[in-house]
C-alpha positions as CSV (number, residue, x, y, z in Angstrom):
1,M,47.5,18.3,-17.3
2,R,47.5,20.8,-14.4
3,T,47.3,24.4,-15.5
4,P,47.2,27.4,-13.2
5,P,43.9,28.3,-11.4
6,K,41.9,31.1,-12.9
7,S,40.2,31.7,-9.7
8,G,41.8,33.2,-6.7
9,L,39.6,31.7,-4.0
10,A,39.6,28.0,-3.0
11,A,36.1,28.4,-3.2
12,C,34.7,32.9,-5.9
13,A,27.5,35.2,-9.7
14,T,15.4,31.9,-14.1
15,L,12.6,30.3,-16.4
16,L,9.4,32.1,-17.3
17,A,6.6,32.0,-14.6
18,L,5.1,28.5,-14.3
19,T,1.6,29.8,-13.7
20,G,-0.2,30.7,-16.9
21,C,2.6,29.7,-19.2
22,G,2.4,26.0,-19.0
23,L,6.1,25.7,-18.4
24,L,7.3,22.8,-16.3
25,G,10.7,21.2,-15.8
26,P,11.2,17.5,-16.2
27,G,8.6,15.2,-14.7
28,G,8.5,14.4,-11.0
29,S,6.7,15.0,-7.8
30,S,5.4,18.4,-6.6
31,G,7.6,20.6,-4.4
32,S,4.9,22.8,-2.9
33,G,4.7,23.2,0.8
34,T,1.5,23.4,2.9
35,D,1.4,27.2,2.5
36,G,1.4,26.8,-1.3
37,K,4.9,28.1,-1.6
38,V,7.7,26.2,-3.4
39,T,10.7,26.0,-1.2
40,I,14.2,25.6,-2.7
41,T,17.5,25.4,-1.0
42,L,20.9,26.7,-2.3
43,A,23.9,24.9,-0.8
44,G,27.5,26.1,-1.1
45,P,30.5,27.5,0.7
46,N,30.7,30.9,2.3
47,Q,33.1,32.9,0.1
48,W,32.6,36.2,1.8
49,N,32.7,36.0,5.6
50,A,33.2,33.5,8.5
51,S,29.5,32.9,9.2
52,G,28.3,29.4,9.2
53,S,24.7,30.4,8.6
54,S,24.6,33.3,6.1
55,F,26.5,34.7,3.1
56,G,26.0,38.1,4.6
57,P,23.5,41.0,4.7
58,A,23.8,41.8,1.1
59,W,23.0,38.2,0.1
60,E,20.0,38.2,2.4
61,S,18.7,41.4,0.9
62,L,19.1,39.9,-2.6
63,I,17.1,36.8,-1.5
64,D,14.4,39.1,-0.1
65,S,14.2,41.0,-3.3
66,F,13.7,37.8,-5.3
67,E,11.0,36.5,-2.9
68,K,9.1,39.8,-3.2
69,R,9.3,39.5,-7.0
70,E,8.2,35.8,-6.7
71,P,6.0,35.5,-3.6
72,G,5.3,31.9,-4.4
73,I,8.9,30.8,-4.0
74,E,11.0,30.6,-0.8
75,V,14.8,30.4,-1.0
76,K,16.8,28.9,1.8
77,T,20.6,29.1,2.0
78,Q,22.6,26.2,3.4
79,V,26.2,27.3,4.2
80,L,28.6,24.4,3.9
81,P,32.0,24.3,5.6
82,L,34.9,25.4,3.4
83,D,36.9,22.3,4.3
84,G,34.0,19.9,3.5
85,F,31.7,21.3,0.9
86,M,33.4,19.5,-2.0
87,Q,32.9,16.1,-0.5
88,T,29.4,16.9,0.7
89,I,28.1,18.0,-2.7
90,T,29.9,15.2,-4.6
91,T,28.4,12.6,-2.3
92,Q,24.9,14.1,-2.4
93,L,24.9,14.4,-6.2
94,A,25.9,10.7,-6.5
95,A,23.3,9.6,-4.0
96,G,20.5,11.8,-5.5
97,T,20.0,13.7,-2.3
98,A,21.4,17.1,-3.3
99,P,19.2,20.2,-2.8
100,E,17.8,22.3,-5.6
101,L,20.9,24.5,-6.2
102,V,24.5,23.5,-5.5
103,F,27.9,25.1,-5.9
104,N,29.4,24.0,-9.2
105,Q,33.1,23.2,-8.4
106,P,32.8,19.8,-6.7
107,P,33.6,16.8,-8.9
108,H,30.5,15.2,-10.4
109,K,29.2,13.3,-13.4
110,A,27.4,15.1,-16.2
111,H,24.2,13.0,-15.7
112,E,24.0,14.2,-12.1
113,V,23.0,17.7,-13.1
114,H,20.7,19.3,-15.6
115,A,22.3,20.7,-18.8
116,L,21.0,24.2,-19.2
117,D,21.6,24.8,-22.9
118,A,17.9,24.6,-23.8
119,E,16.9,26.9,-20.9
120,L,19.5,29.4,-22.0
121,Q,17.8,29.8,-25.4
122,K,14.6,31.0,-23.7
123,P,14.0,34.6,-22.6
124,N,15.1,35.8,-19.1
125,P,12.0,37.5,-17.8
126,Y,14.0,39.6,-15.3
127,V,15.9,41.4,-18.1
128,P,13.6,43.8,-20.1
129,G,13.5,43.0,-23.8
130,N,15.7,39.9,-23.6
131,Q,14.9,37.1,-26.1
132,R,17.5,34.6,-25.1
133,W,18.9,34.2,-21.6
134,I,22.3,33.3,-22.9
135,D,22.6,36.8,-24.5
136,V,22.7,38.6,-21.1
137,F,26.2,37.1,-20.3
138,R,29.5,38.6,-21.2
139,K,30.3,36.3,-24.1
140,D,34.1,36.3,-23.5
141,Y,33.5,34.5,-20.2
142,F,30.3,32.4,-20.5
143,G,28.7,30.7,-23.4
144,P,28.9,27.7,-25.8
145,G,32.1,29.1,-27.3
146,V,34.0,29.3,-24.0
147,S,35.8,26.1,-23.2
148,K,36.0,26.8,-19.5
149,A,32.3,27.2,-19.3
150,L,31.6,23.7,-20.7
151,S,31.4,20.4,-19.0
152,K,34.5,18.4,-20.1
153,E,32.3,15.3,-20.0
154,S,29.2,16.4,-21.9
155,G,30.3,19.7,-23.6
156,K,27.2,21.3,-22.2
157,L,26.5,24.4,-20.1
158,E,25.5,23.1,-16.7
159,Y,25.8,26.0,-14.3
160,I,25.1,29.8,-14.1
161,P,27.7,32.3,-12.9
162,F,26.5,34.8,-10.4
163,N,29.7,36.8,-10.7
164,L,33.1,36.8,-12.2
165,V,36.4,36.5,-10.3
166,A,39.4,38.6,-11.4
167,I,42.9,38.8,-10.0
168,G,45.5,41.5,-9.9
169,L,48.1,43.2,-7.7
170,F,46.8,45.3,-4.8
171,Y,49.3,47.9,-3.7
172,N,49.8,50.3,-0.8
173,K,49.7,53.8,-2.2
174,D,51.2,55.2,1.0
175,A,54.2,52.8,0.7
176,F,54.7,53.7,-2.9
177,A,54.7,57.4,-2.1
178,K,57.2,56.9,0.7
179,A,59.5,55.0,-1.7
180,G,59.2,57.7,-4.3
181,I,57.2,55.7,-6.8
182,A,54.8,58.0,-8.6
183,Q,52.9,55.4,-10.6
184,P,52.4,51.6,-10.2
185,P,55.0,49.7,-12.4
186,A,53.6,49.1,-15.9
187,T,56.5,47.1,-17.3
188,W,58.9,44.5,-15.9
189,E,61.7,47.1,-15.9
190,D,59.5,49.4,-13.8
191,F,58.8,46.5,-11.5
192,R,62.5,45.8,-11.0
193,G,63.0,49.4,-10.1
194,A,60.0,49.6,-7.8
195,C,61.3,46.5,-5.9
196,E,64.6,48.2,-5.2
197,K,63.0,51.4,-4.1
198,L,60.6,49.7,-1.8
199,R,63.3,47.7,-0.2
200,D,65.4,50.8,0.4
201,A,62.3,52.4,2.0
202,G,62.0,49.4,4.4
203,F,59.2,47.4,2.8
204,D,59.0,43.9,1.5
205,P,58.0,44.7,-2.1
206,V,55.6,41.7,-2.6
207,A,53.7,39.8,0.1
208,L,54.0,36.0,-0.3
209,D,52.8,33.1,1.7
210,K,52.8,29.3,1.7
211,G,49.6,29.0,-0.2
212,G,49.6,28.0,-3.9
213,L,47.9,31.1,-5.4
214,A,51.0,33.2,-6.0
215,A,52.8,30.3,-7.5
216,G,50.0,29.6,-10.0
217,W,49.1,33.2,-10.8
218,T,52.7,34.4,-11.3
219,W,53.6,31.5,-13.5
220,E,50.5,32.1,-15.6
221,A,51.1,35.9,-15.9
222,V,54.7,35.4,-17.0
223,S,54.4,32.5,-19.3
224,T,51.3,33.6,-21.2
225,Q,53.1,36.8,-22.2
226,L,56.2,35.0,-23.5
227,I,54.3,32.3,-25.5
228,D,51.7,34.6,-27.0
229,K,53.7,34.5,-30.2
230,Y,52.6,30.9,-30.8
231,Y,48.9,31.6,-30.7
232,D,48.3,30.8,-34.4
233,D,50.7,27.8,-34.5
234,W,49.3,26.0,-31.4
235,N,45.6,26.9,-31.8
236,V,44.3,23.6,-33.4
237,F,41.2,22.7,-31.4
238,D,38.1,24.8,-30.8
239,A,36.4,25.2,-27.4
240,T,34.5,21.9,-27.8
241,G,37.6,19.9,-28.6
242,K,37.0,19.7,-32.4
243,P,39.5,20.7,-35.0
244,G,39.4,24.5,-35.3
245,K,40.3,27.7,-33.4
246,A,39.5,28.9,-29.9
247,P,39.7,32.4,-28.4
248,T,42.3,31.0,-26.0
249,V,44.5,28.0,-27.0
250,T,42.9,25.2,-25.1
251,E,44.4,22.5,-22.8
252,K,43.8,20.0,-25.6
253,S,45.7,22.0,-28.1
254,M,48.6,22.5,-25.6
255,S,48.6,18.8,-24.9
256,K,48.9,18.0,-28.6
257,V,51.9,20.3,-29.2
258,I,53.7,18.9,-26.2
259,K,52.9,15.3,-27.2
260,E,54.1,15.9,-30.7
261,G,57.3,17.7,-29.5
262,E,56.4,21.1,-30.9
263,L,56.6,22.5,-27.4
264,T,59.3,21.1,-25.0
265,T,61.2,22.3,-22.0
266,K,63.9,23.2,-24.5
267,T,61.7,25.8,-26.1
268,P,63.5,29.1,-25.2
269,E,60.5,30.7,-23.6
270,V,60.2,28.0,-21.0
271,A,63.6,28.8,-19.4
272,E,63.0,32.5,-19.8
273,S,59.6,32.1,-18.0
274,L,61.4,30.3,-15.1
275,K,64.0,33.1,-14.8
276,L,61.4,35.9,-14.6
277,Y,59.2,33.7,-12.3
278,K,62.0,33.4,-9.8
279,E,62.9,37.1,-10.1
280,F,59.3,37.9,-9.0
281,F,59.6,35.6,-6.0
282,D,63.0,36.9,-5.1
283,C,61.3,40.3,-4.7
284,G,58.9,38.9,-2.2
285,T,58.6,38.1,1.5
286,P,61.7,36.4,2.9
287,N,61.0,32.8,4.2
288,W,57.6,32.9,2.5
289,T,57.1,29.2,2.9
290,G,56.6,29.7,6.6
291,V,53.9,32.5,6.2
292,A,50.3,31.4,6.8
293,D,48.0,31.2,3.7
294,G,46.3,34.5,3.3
295,G,43.3,33.2,1.4
296,A,42.0,35.5,-1.3
297,T,44.9,37.9,-0.7
298,V,48.3,36.4,-0.7
299,G,50.3,37.2,2.5
300,Y,47.2,39.0,3.8
301,R,48.6,39.9,7.3
302,D,51.9,41.3,5.9
303,F,50.0,43.3,3.4
304,V,47.3,44.9,5.6
305,S,49.8,45.6,8.3
306,G,51.9,47.7,5.9
307,K,54.9,45.4,6.0
308,A,54.6,44.4,2.3
309,A,53.7,46.9,-0.4
310,M,52.1,44.7,-3.0
311,S,50.0,41.5,-3.0
312,W,48.3,39.2,-5.4
313,G,44.5,39.2,-4.7
314,T,41.0,38.8,-6.1
315,D,38.0,41.0,-6.1
316,F,36.6,38.8,-3.3
317,A,39.2,40.3,-1.0
318,V,38.1,44.0,-1.5
319,E,35.5,44.0,1.3
320,A,38.0,42.8,3.9
321,L,40.9,44.9,2.6
322,K,38.8,48.1,2.9
323,K,38.1,47.2,6.5
324,D,41.6,46.0,7.6
325,A,44.1,48.1,5.6
326,K,44.9,51.4,7.2
327,F,46.3,52.9,4.0
328,A,45.1,54.1,0.6
329,L,44.5,51.0,-1.5
330,G,45.1,50.6,-5.2
331,T,44.9,47.9,-7.8
332,M,47.3,47.3,-10.8
333,P,47.8,44.7,-13.5
334,F,50.8,42.5,-13.6
335,P,53.7,44.2,-15.3
336,T,54.2,43.8,-19.1
337,I,57.3,42.0,-20.2
338,T,58.8,44.2,-23.0
339,K,61.8,43.7,-25.2
340,A,63.7,45.9,-22.8
341,S,63.0,43.3,-20.1
342,S,63.5,40.2,-22.1
343,P,64.7,39.5,-25.7
344,L,62.1,36.7,-25.8
345,S,59.2,39.1,-25.2
346,S,56.4,38.5,-27.7
347,G,55.3,42.1,-27.5
348,A,52.0,41.0,-26.0
349,P,50.7,43.0,-23.0
350,A,50.0,41.3,-19.7
351,R,46.5,39.8,-19.9
352,Y,44.5,37.8,-17.5
353,G,40.8,38.7,-17.8
354,A,38.1,37.8,-15.4
355,S,36.8,34.2,-15.1
356,I,33.7,32.4,-14.2
357,G,35.5,30.6,-11.4
358,G,33.8,32.7,-8.8
359,T,30.3,31.9,-7.6
360,S,28.3,29.6,-9.8
361,Y,25.5,27.2,-9.2
362,M,23.9,24.2,-10.9
363,V,20.6,22.2,-10.7
364,P,20.9,18.5,-9.8
365,S,19.1,16.2,-12.2
366,T,16.9,14.9,-9.4
367,V,15.2,18.3,-9.1
368,K,11.8,18.1,-10.9
369,D,8.6,20.0,-11.7
370,E,7.9,23.1,-9.6
371,K,11.2,22.9,-7.7
372,Y,13.0,22.8,-11.0
373,A,11.1,25.7,-12.4
374,A,11.7,27.7,-9.2
375,A,15.4,26.9,-9.3
376,I,15.6,28.1,-12.9
377,K,13.8,31.3,-12.0
378,F,16.3,32.0,-9.2
379,L,19.2,31.4,-11.6
380,Q,17.6,33.8,-14.1
381,Y,17.2,36.4,-11.4
382,M,20.8,36.1,-10.5
383,S,21.7,36.9,-14.1
384,S,19.8,40.2,-14.1
385,P,20.5,43.8,-13.0
386,A,19.0,42.9,-9.7
387,V,22.4,41.5,-8.6
388,K,24.1,44.9,-8.7
389,P,23.7,45.9,-5.0
390,W,25.1,42.5,-4.0
391,L,28.0,42.7,-6.3
392,D,28.9,46.2,-5.1
393,A,28.7,45.1,-1.5
394,T,30.9,42.1,-2.0
395,G,33.4,43.4,-4.5
396,G,32.0,41.0,-7.1
397,L,32.4,41.5,-10.8
398,P,29.3,41.2,-13.1
399,A,29.0,38.2,-15.3
400,I,26.3,40.0,-17.4
401,E,26.3,42.9,-19.8
402,G,24.9,46.2,-18.7
403,V,26.0,46.1,-15.1
404,E,29.2,48.0,-14.1
405,P,31.6,46.8,-11.5
406,S,32.2,48.7,-8.3
407,A,34.9,51.4,-8.1
408,E,37.2,49.3,-6.0
409,T,37.2,46.4,-8.5
410,A,36.9,48.1,-11.8
411,G,40.7,48.3,-12.2
412,L,40.9,44.5,-12.3
413,M,39.0,44.5,-15.6
414,E,40.4,47.6,-17.2
415,G,42.7,47.8,-20.3
416,E,44.6,44.8,-21.6
417,W,44.8,43.1,-18.2
418,G,41.0,42.8,-18.3
419,K,41.2,40.8,-21.5
420,P,41.7,37.0,-21.5
421,F,45.2,35.8,-22.4
422,R,45.4,34.1,-25.8
423,V,47.5,31.1,-25.0
424,T,46.9,28.8,-22.0
425,A,49.9,29.0,-19.6
426,L,52.7,26.6,-19.7
427,P,51.7,23.6,-17.6
428,G,53.0,22.4,-14.3
429,G,52.4,18.7,-13.4
430,P,49.5,16.3,-13.6
431,E,46.1,17.2,-12.2
432,G,46.2,17.0,-8.4
433,T,49.8,18.2,-8.3
434,S,50.3,21.7,-6.8
435,F,52.5,24.3,-8.4
436,R,54.5,24.4,-5.2
437,D,55.3,20.7,-5.7
438,V,56.7,21.5,-9.2
439,F,58.5,24.8,-8.6
440,D,59.4,25.3,-4.9
441,G,62.8,23.8,-5.1
442,Y,63.8,26.1,-7.9
443,L,62.1,29.2,-6.4
444,L,63.9,28.6,-3.1
445,G,67.3,28.2,-4.8
446,E,67.6,24.5,-4.0
447,R,67.5,23.5,-7.6
448,S,69.3,25.0,-10.6
449,L,67.5,26.2,-13.7
450,E,68.9,23.2,-15.6
451,E,67.7,20.8,-12.9
452,E,64.2,22.4,-12.9
453,L,63.9,22.1,-16.7
454,T,64.8,18.4,-16.5
455,D,62.3,17.8,-13.8
456,L,59.7,19.9,-15.6
457,A,60.0,17.7,-18.7
458,K,59.1,14.7,-16.5
459,W,56.1,16.5,-15.0
460,W,54.8,17.4,-18.4
461,G,55.2,13.8,-19.7
462,R,53.2,12.5,-16.8
463,G,50.6,15.3,-17.0
464,I,50.0,14.8,-20.7
465,E,49.4,11.1,-20.5
466,A,47.1,11.6,-17.5
467,G,45.1,14.2,-19.4
468,I,44.8,12.1,-22.5
469,K,43.4,9.2,-20.4
470,K,41.1,11.4,-18.3
471,N,39.6,13.2,-21.3
472,A,39.4,10.1,-23.5
473,W,41.6,11.5,-26.3
474,G,43.5,8.3,-26.7
475,D,41.9,7.3,-30.0
476,E,43.0,10.5,-31.7
477,D,46.0,10.1,-33.9
478,W,48.1,12.8,-32.1
479,A,47.6,11.1,-28.7
480,K,48.7,7.6,-29.7
């Protein structure tokens, strides 16, 4: 079942010393070079700039600081093309030729990478006083109780997040002032009023483009508010898929309530979500399907040029926005849908929370001995306070406790918006189906609400059956 992306970017944060401790990774050949150093390579996409050779000066400084701390280890960075890194890493993992550290998002089998659960129970030597590496992470985002952090195949933790990714609405403070808007809209009623004022002042209220981010994020922000009231009723599986409760109602729980007919497209909140969803898009850039994909900031050109006053974006966009936008920049959460806005409001505030869908890396199972130990050391270093300068320079949000976000991105994690929503968003179609495939006709006024609900029921049916098959839930009573 295809649920909206938690990350805004197509592509978004290490063991005790081997010498003297007797700690080795799994058996295999030595990885030492002729100079006695262990060389490891990290391969992944460039999420921060257009360079094909470097993730940027802040990254190079971070590598330098690690190598000074661990002079026996050399870390090389292999920048993979954005349009090909998924296939490259998937192919290398299957063939057993992947380097020591690889970006975690490409499809792979559980046996192709090391499960890190045992390592995470050991101390992180780069965090003073730490007894268990797992304890350095923000537990709401990474750990054995977070379903998103676990391999769907093995249920294990197989990667380490270097940062978190968060989304929200960026806004042009100068445009708001010109339109007579003193504060960013906090409620849906405020948002309606702001849209009218911004249009009257000559601005497109919201920047939109032909990419899929706005479609997914808006649907998620709207529907999760309206269905929050069903948290207790629908929350039937824990994060590992066993009967129980999870902090956020899981995809498996949602699949069950849809399969059993407890949630259907006739559930009132579904139609109401669609109405508010379209209202948001009606407040956006005209003819948005012809606007180039803005990447980490939706409708980037229209927003930075001052044509549009608000834009969906991620913390990854902050560095570029500060450079290109010639106006005072602000961040705001999505408006809260109150009873004044909709009689079906659950009373829940808009929530999204940060996610581990930013920059995360894993260790291929073919990596052994000294190279394995060196790779784990680097992952531990990347989950220590040493990452703070890199996070500040790139707008990244910390995945670990005790490190504060930069001033420009702090707003994306503040208040209720910074907390994870409690119920997974209403689904779109099967995995591999874009939200634009499901919703474009309705958003563009080419299909009525009734037609969209009829089509959505078919999408859900296909998605549920595909999800049951993919996740091997078919033997469970509810899935039959």
